[in-house]
DSSP file (Angstrom, degrees, kcal/mol; ACC not computed):
  #  RESIDUE AA STRUCTURE BP1 BP2  ACC     N-H-->O    O-->H-N    N-H-->O    O-->H-N    TCO  KAPPA ALPHA  PHI   PSI    X-CA   Y-CA   Z-CA
    1    1 A M              0   0    0      0, 0.0     2,-0.3     0, 0.0    69,-0.1   0.000 360.0 360.0 360.0 139.5   -8.7    8.3  -10.4
    2    2 A N        -     0   0    0     65,-0.1    69,-2.4   137,-0.0     2,-0.4  -0.850 360.0-138.4-122.3 162.8   -6.8    8.5   -7.1
    3    3 A Y  E     -a   71   0A   0     -2,-0.3   132,-2.9    67,-0.2   133,-0.5  -0.949  20.7-169.2-125.0 138.4   -3.2    8.3   -6.3
    4    4 A Y  E     -aB  72 134A   0     67,-2.2    69,-3.7    -2,-0.4     2,-0.5  -0.957  20.0-135.6-132.8 146.5   -1.6    6.5   -3.3
    5    5 A K  E     -aB  73 133A   0    128,-3.2   128,-2.3    -2,-0.4     2,-0.3  -0.855  26.5-169.4 -91.7 137.7    1.6    6.1   -1.5
    6    6 A F  E     -aB  74 132A   0     67,-2.6    69,-3.1    -2,-0.5   126,-0.2  -0.993  15.7-156.0-129.0 132.9    2.5    2.7   -0.5
    7    7 A S        -     0   0    0    124,-2.0     2,-1.8    -2,-0.3    69,-0.1  -0.935   6.6-157.9-109.8 110.4    5.3    1.3    1.8
    8    8 A P  S    S-     0   0    0      0, 0.0     6,-2.5     0, 0.0     7,-0.3  -0.365  70.2 -48.5 -84.8  59.7    6.3   -2.2    0.9
    9    9 A G  S >  S-     0   0    0     -2,-1.8     3,-2.2     3,-0.2     2,-0.1  -0.128  94.7 -39.7  95.3 162.7    7.7   -2.8    4.4
   10   10 A Q  G >  S+     0   0    0      1,-0.3     3,-1.4     2,-0.2    66,-0.0  -0.414 136.6   1.7 -64.4 130.0   10.1   -0.7    6.5
   11   11 A G  G 3  S-     0   0    0      1,-0.3    -1,-0.3    -2,-0.1    65,-0.1   0.756 124.8 -77.6  60.9  21.6   12.8    0.7    4.2
   12   12 A A  G X  S+     0   0    0     -3,-2.2     3,-1.8    63,-0.1     4,-0.3   0.842  82.1 158.8  59.3  38.3   10.9   -1.0    1.3
   13   13 A Q  T <  S+     0   0    0     -3,-1.4    -4,-0.2     1,-0.3     4,-0.1   0.688  72.3  42.7 -67.8 -15.9   12.5   -4.4    2.4
   14   14 A F  T 3> S+     0   0    0     -6,-2.5     4,-2.1     1,-0.1    -1,-0.3   0.188  79.9 108.9-112.6  18.1    9.8   -6.4    0.7
   15   15 A W  H <> S+     0   0    0     -3,-1.8     4,-3.3    -7,-0.3     5,-0.3   0.958  76.9  52.2 -57.9 -53.2    9.6   -4.4   -2.5
   16   16 A Q  H  > S+     0   0    0     -4,-0.3     4,-2.1     1,-0.2    -1,-0.2   0.828 109.3  49.5 -58.0 -36.0   11.3   -7.1   -4.6
   17   17 A Q  H  > S+     0   0    0      2,-0.2     4,-1.4     1,-0.2    -1,-0.2   0.896 115.4  42.8 -65.7 -43.5    8.9   -9.7   -3.5
   18   18 A M  H  X>S+     0   0    0     -4,-2.1     5,-2.4     2,-0.2     4,-1.0   0.870 114.2  51.4 -66.7 -43.1    5.9   -7.5   -4.1
   19   19 A R  H ><5S+     0   0    0     -4,-3.3     3,-1.0    -5,-0.3    95,-0.2   0.962 111.4  48.1 -57.1 -54.2    7.3   -6.3   -7.5
   20   20 A D  H 3<5S+     0   0    0     -4,-2.1    -1,-0.2     1,-0.3    -2,-0.2   0.821 114.2  45.0 -66.1 -35.6    7.9   -9.9   -8.6
   21   21 A K  H 3<5S-     0   0    0     -4,-1.4    -1,-0.3    -5,-0.1    -2,-0.2   0.527 108.8-124.4 -82.8 -10.5    4.3  -11.0   -7.6
   22   22 A G  T <<5S+     0   0    0     -3,-1.0    90,-2.8    -4,-1.0     2,-0.3   0.933  71.3 110.9  65.7  45.0    2.8   -7.9   -9.2
   23   23 A I  E   < -E  111   0B   0     -5,-2.4     2,-0.4    88,-0.3    -1,-0.2  -0.870  62.5-144.1-137.1 176.1    1.1   -6.9   -6.0
   24   24 A A  E     -E  110   0B   0     86,-2.0    86,-2.5    -2,-0.3     2,-0.3  -0.965  35.7-177.7-134.5 128.4    0.8   -4.5   -3.0
   25   25 A S  E     -E  109   0B   0     -2,-0.4     2,-0.3    84,-0.2    84,-0.2  -0.906  17.9-151.7-130.9 152.4   -0.1   -6.4    0.2
   26   26 A I  E     -E  108   0B   0     82,-2.7    82,-1.1    -2,-0.3    81,-0.7  -0.898   9.9-147.9-125.0 161.8   -0.8   -5.6    3.8
   27   27 A G        +     0   0    0     -2,-0.3    80,-0.2    79,-0.2    78,-0.2   0.380  46.1 129.3 -98.1-131.0   -0.3   -7.6    6.9
   28   28 A W  S    S-     0   0    0     76,-0.2    77,-0.1    78,-0.1    78,-0.1   0.788  81.7 -89.8  82.7  29.7   -2.4   -7.7   10.1
   29   29 A G  S    S-     0   0    0     76,-0.3     2,-1.6     1,-0.1    78,-0.4   0.035  70.1 -26.9  69.1-169.6   -2.6  -11.5    9.9
   30   30 A N  S    S+     0   0    0     76,-0.1     2,-0.3     2,-0.1    -1,-0.1  -0.478  87.9 122.3 -88.1  67.8   -5.0  -14.1    8.4
   31   31 A Y        -     0   0    0     -2,-1.6     2,-1.9    -3,-0.1     3,-0.2  -0.925  68.6-116.4-128.8 147.8   -8.2  -12.2    8.4
   32   32 A D    >   +     0   0    0     -2,-0.3     3,-0.6     1,-0.2     4,-0.1  -0.545  48.7 154.8 -87.4  74.7  -10.5  -11.4    5.5
   33   33 A Y  G >   +     0   0    0     -2,-1.9     3,-1.4     1,-0.2    -1,-0.2   0.723  61.1  72.2 -74.3 -16.0  -10.2   -7.6    5.5
   34   34 A A  G 3  S+     0   0    0      1,-0.3    -1,-0.2    -3,-0.2    57,-0.1   0.820  95.0  52.6 -70.1 -24.5  -11.1   -7.2    1.8
   35   35 A S  G <  S+     0   0    0     -3,-0.6     2,-0.4     2,-0.0    -1,-0.3   0.527  89.2  96.3 -87.8   0.6  -14.7   -8.1    2.5
   36   36 A R    <   -     0   0    0     -3,-1.4    28,-0.1    -4,-0.1     3,-0.0  -0.749  50.5-174.3 -94.8 137.0  -15.1   -5.5    5.2
   37   37 A E        +     0   0    0     -2,-0.4     2,-0.3    28,-0.0    -1,-0.1   0.556  62.8  44.2-103.8  -7.2  -16.6   -2.1    4.1
   38   38 A T  S  > S-     0   0    0      1,-0.1     4,-1.6     0, 0.0     5,-0.1  -0.887  78.4-118.1-132.9 165.6  -16.3   -0.1    7.1
   39   39 A I  H  > S+     0   0    0     -2,-0.3     4,-2.8     1,-0.2     5,-0.2   0.870 115.2  55.7 -66.0 -37.6  -13.7    0.7    9.8
   40   40 A D  H  > S+     0   0    0      1,-0.2     4,-1.6     2,-0.2    -1,-0.2   0.871 105.6  51.8 -67.5 -35.7  -16.0   -0.7   12.5
   41   41 A E  H  > S+     0   0    0      2,-0.2     4,-0.6     1,-0.2    -1,-0.2   0.867 108.5  52.0 -64.6 -37.8  -16.3   -4.1   10.6
   42   42 A I  H >X S+     0   0    0     -4,-1.6     3,-2.0     1,-0.2     4,-0.6   0.965 108.0  52.0 -60.0 -54.4  -12.5   -4.2   10.4
   43   43 A R  H >< S+     0   0    0     -4,-2.8     3,-1.0     1,-0.3     7,-0.2   0.835  98.0  65.3 -48.5 -37.9  -12.3   -3.7   14.1
   44   44 A E  H 3< S+     0   0    0     -4,-1.6    -1,-0.3     1,-0.2    -2,-0.2   0.753  93.0  61.3 -59.3 -27.2  -14.6   -6.4   14.8
   45   45 A L  H << S+     0   0    0     -3,-2.0    -1,-0.2    -4,-0.6    -2,-0.2   0.794 125.5  11.9 -74.2 -27.9  -12.2   -9.0   13.5
   46   46 A R  S <X S+     0   0    0     -3,-1.0     4,-2.6    -4,-0.6     5,-0.3  -0.483  72.8 163.2-142.2  61.7   -9.4   -8.2   16.0
   47   47 A P  H  > S+     0   0    0      0, 0.0     4,-1.2     0, 0.0     5,-0.1   0.878  78.1  48.6 -62.3 -40.2  -11.1   -6.0   18.8
   48   48 A E  H  > S+     0   0    0      2,-0.2     4,-0.6     1,-0.2     5,-0.1   0.895 116.5  42.7 -63.0 -43.9   -8.3   -6.6   21.4
   49   49 A Y  H >> S+     0   0    0     -3,-0.2     4,-2.3     1,-0.2     3,-0.7   0.906 113.8  50.4 -65.9 -46.8   -5.5   -5.8   18.8
   50   50 A F  H 3< S+     0   0    0     -4,-2.6    -1,-0.2     1,-0.3    -2,-0.2   0.651  99.0  66.2 -73.9 -18.1   -7.2   -2.8   17.3
   51   51 A A  H 3< S+     0   0    0     -4,-1.2    -1,-0.3    -5,-0.3     3,-0.2   0.780 113.2  32.9 -74.2 -21.2   -7.8   -1.3   20.6
   52   52 A V  H << S+     0   0    0     -3,-0.7     2,-1.1    -4,-0.6    -2,-0.2   0.856 122.6  46.6 -91.5 -43.7   -4.1   -0.9   21.0
   53   53 A H  S >< S+     0   0    0     -4,-2.3     3,-1.0     1,-0.2    -1,-0.2  -0.609  72.5 165.3 -96.3  70.3   -3.3   -0.4   17.4
   54   54 A R  T 3   +     0   0    0     -2,-1.1     4,-0.4    -3,-0.2    -1,-0.2   0.703  67.2  52.4 -72.6 -24.5   -6.0    2.2   16.7
   55   55 A M  T 3> S+     0   0    0      1,-0.2     4,-1.9    -3,-0.1    -1,-0.2   0.684  90.1  82.0 -81.8 -18.0   -4.8    3.7   13.3
   56   56 A S  H <> S+     0   0    0     -3,-1.0     4,-2.6     1,-0.2     5,-0.2   0.887  86.9  53.7 -55.8 -45.9   -4.5    0.1   11.7
   57   57 A P  H  > S+     0   0    0      0, 0.0     4,-2.7     0, 0.0    -1,-0.2   0.934 108.4  50.1 -62.6 -45.3   -8.3   -0.2   10.8
   58   58 A S  H  > S+     0   0    0     -4,-0.4     4,-1.4     2,-0.2    -2,-0.2   0.827 111.0  48.8 -55.8 -38.9   -8.2    3.1    9.0
   59   59 A I  H  X S+     0   0    0     -4,-1.9     4,-2.2     2,-0.2    -1,-0.2   0.901 112.2  47.7 -71.6 -40.0   -5.2    2.1    7.0
   60   60 A I  H  X S+     0   0    0     -4,-2.6     4,-1.8     1,-0.2    -2,-0.2   0.874 111.5  51.1 -70.2 -30.8   -6.8   -1.2    6.1
   61   61 A N  H  X S+     0   0    0     -4,-2.7     4,-0.8    -5,-0.2    -1,-0.2   0.838 108.5  51.8 -72.4 -30.2  -10.0    0.5    5.1
   62   62 A L  H >< S+     0   0    0     -4,-1.4     3,-0.9    -5,-0.2     4,-0.4   0.934 108.4  51.6 -67.4 -46.1   -8.1    2.9    2.9
   63   63 A F  H >< S+     0   0    0     -4,-2.2     3,-1.2     1,-0.2    -2,-0.2   0.866 106.4  54.9 -50.3 -43.7   -6.4    0.0    1.2
   64   64 A N  H 3< S+     0   0    0     -4,-1.8    27,-0.4     1,-0.2    -1,-0.2   0.691 100.8  59.3 -67.7 -19.0   -9.7   -1.5    0.6
   65   65 A Q  T << S+     0   0    0     -3,-0.9    -1,-0.2    -4,-0.8    -2,-0.2   0.536  75.1 115.6 -89.0  -1.8  -11.0    1.6   -1.2
   66   66 A I    <   -     0   0    0     -3,-1.2    25,-0.4    -4,-0.4     2,-0.3  -0.457  55.3-153.5 -64.0 134.4   -8.2    1.5   -3.8
   67   67 A N    >   -     0   0    0     -2,-0.2     3,-1.9    23,-0.1    20,-0.3  -0.719  25.9 -85.6-112.5 159.6   -9.9    1.0   -7.2
   68   68 A I  T 3  S+     0   0    0      1,-0.3    20,-0.2    -2,-0.3     3,-0.1  -0.456 118.0  28.4 -60.3 133.2   -8.8   -0.5  -10.6
   69   69 A G  T 3  S+     0   0    0     18,-2.3    -1,-0.3     1,-0.4    19,-0.1   0.193  89.2 127.2  95.3 -13.3   -7.1    2.3  -12.5
   70   70 A D    <   -     0   0    0     -3,-1.9    17,-2.9   -69,-0.1     2,-0.4  -0.361  60.4-120.4 -73.4 157.0   -5.9    4.1   -9.5
   71   71 A V  E     -aC   3  86A   0    -69,-2.4   -67,-2.2    15,-0.2     2,-0.4  -0.841  25.1-168.9-106.5 139.9   -2.2    4.9   -9.3
   72   72 A I  E     -aC   4  85A   0     13,-2.9    13,-2.9    -2,-0.4     2,-0.5  -0.988   7.5-154.9-131.3 132.9    0.1    3.6   -6.5
   73   73 A Y  E     -aC   5  84A   0    -69,-3.7   -67,-2.6    -2,-0.4     2,-0.5  -0.941  13.9-138.6-111.4 129.4    3.6    4.8   -5.8
   74   74 A A  E     -aC   6  83A   0      9,-2.0     8,-3.4    -2,-0.5     9,-1.2  -0.765  27.7-161.7 -84.1 122.8    6.0    2.4   -4.0
   75   75 A F  E     - C   0  81A   0    -69,-3.1     2,-0.6    -2,-0.5     6,-0.2  -0.781  24.7-153.3-107.9 152.1    8.1    4.4   -1.4
   76   76 A R  E >> S- C   0  80A   0      4,-2.9     4,-0.8    -2,-0.3     3,-0.7  -0.976  80.8 -29.4-111.4 112.2   11.2    3.8    0.5
   77   77 A G  T 34 S-     0   0    0     -2,-0.6    -2,-0.1     1,-0.2   -65,-0.1  -0.522 106.0 -51.1  80.4-153.0   10.8    5.9    3.6
   78   78 A V  T 34 S+     0   0    0     -2,-0.2    49,-3.1     1,-0.1    -1,-0.2   0.261 132.1  25.5-110.6  11.5    8.7    9.1    3.5
   79   79 A N  T <4 S+     0   0    0     -3,-0.7    44,-3.2    47,-0.2     2,-0.5   0.369  94.9  90.5-154.8  15.4   10.1   10.9    0.6
   80   80 A T  E  <  -CD  76 122A   0     -4,-0.8    -4,-2.9    42,-0.2     2,-0.4  -0.976  52.3-158.6-124.1 125.7   11.7    8.4   -1.9
   81   81 A I  E     +CD  75 121A   0     40,-3.2    40,-2.2    -2,-0.5    -6,-0.2  -0.849  16.0 171.1-101.3 130.5    9.6    6.9   -4.8
   82   82 A I  E     +     0   0A   0     -8,-3.4    35,-1.9    -2,-0.4     2,-0.3   0.589  63.3   7.4-115.7 -11.9   11.0    3.7   -6.2
   83   83 A A  E     -CD  74 116A   0     -9,-1.2    -9,-2.0    33,-0.2     2,-0.4  -0.993  55.1-143.5-160.9 157.1    8.2    2.6   -8.5
   84   84 A R  E     -CD  73 115A   0     31,-2.2    31,-3.0    -2,-0.3     2,-0.3  -0.968  25.3-178.9-120.0 142.4    4.8    3.7  -10.0
   85   85 A G  E     -CD  72 114A   0    -13,-2.9   -13,-2.9    -2,-0.4     2,-0.5  -0.990  25.5-136.8-144.1 152.0    2.1    1.2  -10.6
   86   86 A V  E     -CD  71 113A   0     27,-1.7    27,-2.8    -2,-0.3   -15,-0.2  -0.939  34.8-118.0-108.1 130.6   -1.5    1.1  -12.0
   87   87 A V  E     - D   0 112A   0    -17,-2.9   -18,-2.3    -2,-0.5    25,-0.2  -0.472  30.3-179.6 -68.9 130.8   -4.0   -1.0   -9.9
   88   88 A K        +     0   0    0     23,-2.8    24,-0.2   -20,-0.2    -1,-0.1   0.390  63.0  26.1-117.5  -4.8   -5.4   -4.0  -11.7
   89   89 A S  S    S-     0   0    0     22,-0.9    -1,-0.2   -22,-0.1     3,-0.1  -0.986  77.4-108.8-154.6 158.5   -7.7   -5.5   -9.1
   90   90 A P        -     0   0    0      0, 0.0    21,-0.3     0, 0.0   -23,-0.1  -0.302  64.8 -63.1 -75.8 175.0   -9.8   -4.5   -6.0
   91   91 A S        -     0   0    0    -25,-0.4     2,-0.3   -27,-0.4    19,-0.2  -0.355  64.5-172.7 -54.9 130.7   -8.6   -5.6   -2.6
   92   92 A Q  E     -F  109   0B   0     17,-2.8    17,-2.3    -3,-0.1     2,-0.4  -0.942  19.4-139.4-133.7 153.6   -8.7   -9.4   -2.2
   93   93 A Y  E     -F  108   0B   0     -2,-0.3     2,-0.4    15,-0.2    15,-0.2  -0.881  13.8-169.0-111.3 147.3   -8.2  -11.9    0.4
   94   94 A S        -     0   0    0     13,-2.1     4,-0.2    -2,-0.4    -2,-0.0  -0.978  19.1-150.9-135.4 127.0   -6.3  -15.2    0.0
   95   95 A E  S    S+     0   0    0     -2,-0.4     2,-0.3     2,-0.1    -1,-0.1   0.847  83.8  80.8 -58.7 -29.5   -6.4  -18.0    2.6
   96   96 A Q  S    S-     0   0    0      1,-0.1     2,-0.2    11,-0.1    -2,-0.1  -0.628  99.9-102.4 -82.1 139.4   -2.9  -18.9    1.4
   97   97 A L        -     0   0    0     -2,-0.3    10,-0.2     1,-0.2     3,-0.1  -0.407  34.4-175.4 -62.1 125.9   -0.1  -16.8    2.8
   98   98 A I  S    S-     0   0    0      8,-2.7     2,-0.3     1,-0.4     9,-0.2   0.914  71.3  -7.1 -83.4 -54.0    1.1  -14.2    0.3
   99   99 A L  B     -G  106   0C   0      7,-1.0     7,-4.1   -73,-0.1     2,-0.7  -0.991  57.8-145.2-143.3 145.7    3.9  -12.8    2.2
  100  100 A D        +     0   0    0     -2,-0.3     2,-0.7     5,-0.2     5,-0.2  -0.923  25.5 176.3-114.5 109.3    5.1  -13.3    5.8
  101  101 A L    >   -     0   0    0     -2,-0.7     3,-1.7     3,-0.4    -2,-0.0  -0.913  67.3 -31.7-118.7 103.5    6.5  -10.1    7.0
  102  102 A N  T 3  S-     0   0    0     -2,-0.7    -1,-0.1     1,-0.3     3,-0.0   0.843 117.8 -55.4  57.9  36.1    7.6  -10.0   10.7
  103  103 A G  T 3  S+     0   0    0      1,-0.1     2,-0.7   -76,-0.0    -1,-0.3   0.441 117.9 105.3  80.7  -4.8    5.1  -12.5   11.8
  104  104 A E    <   -     0   0    0     -3,-1.7    -3,-0.4   -75,-0.1   -76,-0.2  -0.726  68.2-144.2-110.8  77.2    2.1  -10.6   10.6
  105  105 A G        -     0   0    0     -2,-0.7     2,-0.6    -5,-0.2   -76,-0.3   0.002   7.4-129.0 -48.7 137.7    1.2  -12.7    7.5
  106  106 A H  B     +G   99   0C   0     -7,-4.1    -8,-2.7     1,-0.2    -7,-1.0  -0.796  44.6 147.3 -91.0 122.1   -0.1  -10.8    4.4
  107  107 A H        +     0   0    0    -81,-0.7   -13,-2.1    -2,-0.6     2,-0.5   0.369  54.4  77.3-126.6  -3.7   -3.3  -12.2    3.1
  108  108 A T  E     +EF  26  93B   0    -82,-1.1   -82,-2.7   -15,-0.2     2,-0.3  -0.944  61.7 147.0-116.0 129.3   -4.9   -9.0    1.8
  109  109 A Y  E     -EF  25  92B   0    -17,-2.3   -17,-2.8    -2,-0.5     2,-0.3  -0.978  37.3-141.5-156.5 161.7   -3.6   -7.6   -1.6
  110  110 A I  E     -E   24   0B   0    -86,-2.5   -86,-2.0    -2,-0.3     2,-0.4  -0.927  31.3-116.6-122.8 154.9   -4.3   -5.8   -4.8
  111  111 A K  E     -E   23   0B   0     -2,-0.3   -23,-2.8   -21,-0.3   -22,-0.9  -0.703  36.7-175.8 -84.8 134.2   -2.7   -6.6   -8.2
  112  112 A V  E     -D   87   0A   0    -90,-2.8     2,-1.0    -2,-0.4   -25,-0.2  -0.997  29.2-139.9-135.1 144.2   -0.6   -4.0   -9.5
  113  113 A D  E     -D   86   0A   0    -27,-2.8   -27,-1.7    -2,-0.4     2,-0.3  -0.848  38.5-161.3-100.1 102.5    1.3   -3.5  -12.9
  114  114 A W  E     -D   85   0A   0     -2,-1.0     2,-0.5   -29,-0.2   -29,-0.2  -0.590  21.6-165.2 -86.3 142.1    4.5   -2.0  -11.5
  115  115 A V  E     -D   84   0A   0    -31,-3.0   -31,-2.2    -2,-0.3     2,-0.2  -0.957  17.0-151.0-123.6 115.1    7.0    0.0  -13.4
  116  116 A E  E     -D   83   0A   0     -2,-0.5   -33,-0.2   -33,-0.2     2,-0.2  -0.552  16.1-123.2 -85.5 141.3   10.3    0.4  -11.3
  117  117 A F  E     -     0   0A   0    -35,-1.9     3,-0.1    -2,-0.2    -1,-0.1  -0.578   5.2-136.9 -83.7 151.2   12.5    3.6  -11.9
  118  118 A D  E    S+     0   0A   0     -2,-0.2     2,-0.4     1,-0.2    -1,-0.1   0.821  97.7  30.8 -71.5 -34.0   16.0    3.3  -12.9
  119  119 A N  E    S-     0   0A   0     30,-0.2    -1,-0.2    -3,-0.0    30,-0.1  -0.965  92.5-115.1-123.1 139.7   16.8    6.1  -10.4
  120  120 A E  E     -     0   0A   0     -2,-0.4     2,-0.5    -3,-0.1   -38,-0.2  -0.318  27.5-133.6 -66.0 160.4   14.8    6.7   -7.2
  121  121 A I  E     -D   81   0A   0    -40,-2.2   -40,-3.2    -4,-0.0     2,-0.6  -0.970  13.8-155.4-117.2 129.1   13.0    9.9   -7.0
  122  122 A T  E     -D   80   0A   0     -2,-0.5   -42,-0.2   -42,-0.2     2,-0.1  -0.917   8.5-144.5-113.6 120.4   13.2   12.0   -3.9
  123  123 A L        -     0   0    0    -44,-3.2     4,-0.1    -2,-0.6   -45,-0.0  -0.387  13.3-134.6 -76.0 154.6   10.4   14.4   -3.0
  124  124 A D  S    S+     0   0    0     -2,-0.1     2,-0.3     1,-0.1    -1,-0.1   0.900  93.4  46.6 -76.4 -40.1   11.3   17.8   -1.4
  125  125 A R  S    S-     0   0    0      1,-0.1    -2,-0.1   -46,-0.0    -1,-0.1  -0.812  89.5-119.2-107.4 146.3    8.3   17.3    1.2
  126  126 A Q        -     0   0    0     -2,-0.3   -47,-0.2     1,-0.1     2,-0.2  -0.294  19.9-143.5 -72.8 155.9    7.7   14.1    3.1
  127  127 A V        -     0   0    0    -49,-3.1    -1,-0.1     1,-0.2     8,-0.1  -0.598  42.7 -61.6-107.8-176.3    4.5   12.0    2.9
  128  128 A S        -     0   0    0     -2,-0.2    -1,-0.2     1,-0.1     5,-0.1  -0.143  35.3-135.2 -58.8 152.0    2.7   10.1    5.7
  129  129 A R  S    S+     0   0    0     -3,-0.1    -1,-0.1     3,-0.1   -52,-0.1   0.562  71.8 112.2 -84.2  -8.7    4.6    7.3    7.4
  130  130 A N  S    S-     0   0    0      1,-0.1     3,-0.1     2,-0.1  -123,-0.0  -0.150  81.9-112.1 -63.6 155.1    1.5    5.1    7.2
  131  131 A T  S    S+     0   0    0      1,-0.2  -124,-2.0  -125,-0.1     2,-0.4   0.937 103.6  18.7 -51.3 -48.9    1.6    1.9    4.9
  132  132 A I  E    S+B    6   0A   0   -126,-0.2     2,-0.3  -128,-0.0  -126,-0.2  -0.984  72.0 168.6-128.4 137.0   -0.9    3.5    2.6
  133  133 A S  E     -B    5   0A   0   -128,-2.3  -128,-3.2    -2,-0.4     2,-0.5  -0.998  38.3-113.6-149.5 150.1   -1.9    7.1    2.2
  134  134 A D  E     +B    4   0A   0     -2,-0.3  -130,-0.2  -130,-0.2     3,-0.1  -0.659  32.8 172.4 -84.6 126.9   -3.9    9.0   -0.3
  135  135 A V    >   +     0   0    0   -132,-2.9     3,-1.4    -2,-0.5     4,-0.3  -0.023  36.7 124.1-122.0  26.5   -1.5   11.5   -2.1
  136  136 A T  G >  S+     0   0    0   -133,-0.5     3,-2.1     1,-0.3     4,-0.3   0.922  70.8  56.5 -56.2 -45.1   -4.1   12.7   -4.8
  137  137 A V  G 3  S+     0   0    0      1,-0.3    -1,-0.3     2,-0.1     4,-0.2   0.714 110.9  44.5 -61.8 -23.6   -3.6   16.3   -3.8
  138  138 A R  G <> S+     0   0    0     -3,-1.4     4,-2.2     1,-0.1    -1,-0.3   0.275  81.1 110.3-105.9   9.7    0.1   16.0   -4.5
  139  139 A Q  H <> S+     0   0    0     -3,-2.1     4,-2.9    -4,-0.3     5,-0.3   0.909  77.3  49.7 -45.2 -56.4   -0.3   14.1   -7.9
  140  140 A E  H  > S+     0   0    0     -4,-0.3     4,-2.5     1,-0.2    -1,-0.2   0.897 111.4  47.5 -59.7 -44.8    0.8   16.8  -10.0
  141  141 A E  H  > S+     0   0    0      2,-0.2     4,-1.8    -3,-0.2    -1,-0.2   0.942 116.2  45.2 -55.8 -55.7    4.0   17.5   -7.9
  142  142 A I  H  X S+     0   0    0     -4,-2.2     4,-2.4     2,-0.2     3,-0.4   0.946 113.5  48.8 -57.3 -57.0    4.9   13.7   -7.9
  143  143 A E  H  X S+     0   0    0     -4,-2.9     4,-3.1     1,-0.3     5,-0.3   0.915 110.2  52.1 -50.9 -49.4    4.1   13.2  -11.6
  144  144 A N  H  X S+     0   0    0     -4,-2.5     4,-1.7    -5,-0.3    -1,-0.3   0.879 109.1  50.3 -59.3 -36.6    6.3   16.3  -12.5
  145  145 A M  H  X S+     0   0    0     -4,-1.8     4,-0.8    -3,-0.4    -1,-0.2   0.878 112.4  48.4 -66.4 -38.5    9.2   14.8  -10.4
  146  146 A I  H >< S+     0   0    0     -4,-2.4     3,-1.1     1,-0.2     4,-0.3   0.949 111.7  45.4 -70.7 -47.6    8.9   11.6  -12.2
  147  147 A S  H >< S+     0   0    0     -4,-3.1     3,-0.6     1,-0.3    -1,-0.2   0.805 111.6  57.0 -66.4 -26.3    8.8   13.0  -15.7
  148  148 A G  H 3< S+     0   0    0     -4,-1.7    -1,-0.3    -5,-0.3    -2,-0.2   0.718 108.9  43.5 -69.1 -21.7   11.6   15.1  -14.7
  149  149 A N  T <<        0   0    0     -3,-1.1    -1,-0.2    -4,-0.8    -2,-0.2   0.235 360.0 360.0-110.9   6.3   13.8   12.2  -13.8
  150  150 A S    <         0   0    0     -3,-0.6    -1,-0.2    -4,-0.3    -2,-0.1   0.490 360.0 360.0 -81.0 360.0   12.9   10.0  -16.9
């Protein structure tokens, strides 16, 4: 089991929509990223775009590696946790627009059983600014903070 930090938009601006739909989703337009198994395969979908936005294929690839049963934390910023979820599906592609965030439609998503906290939990140390990042090495610290605030 792995643990991930997820940002539902800048400042968690799209948190309520994702929570209500029971998903975590990523943008980068109407492309089937879920069927891509490598970073190179992701780059092939939008070579000009990813030549400029070099970190994006790695972030998409990490999102695709999330498995059923993994834990995902919804973050506001780099150190505030607003919810904890258990992943219920692998990465999926929908031709239908799931969310439109700043013109980069979200078509790739995972289903998540979210539990929102009554009070936000602030970590002492920041996590990555990326949309998704692996925080498995910090799992014990994060879970202790969550249980201490319940």
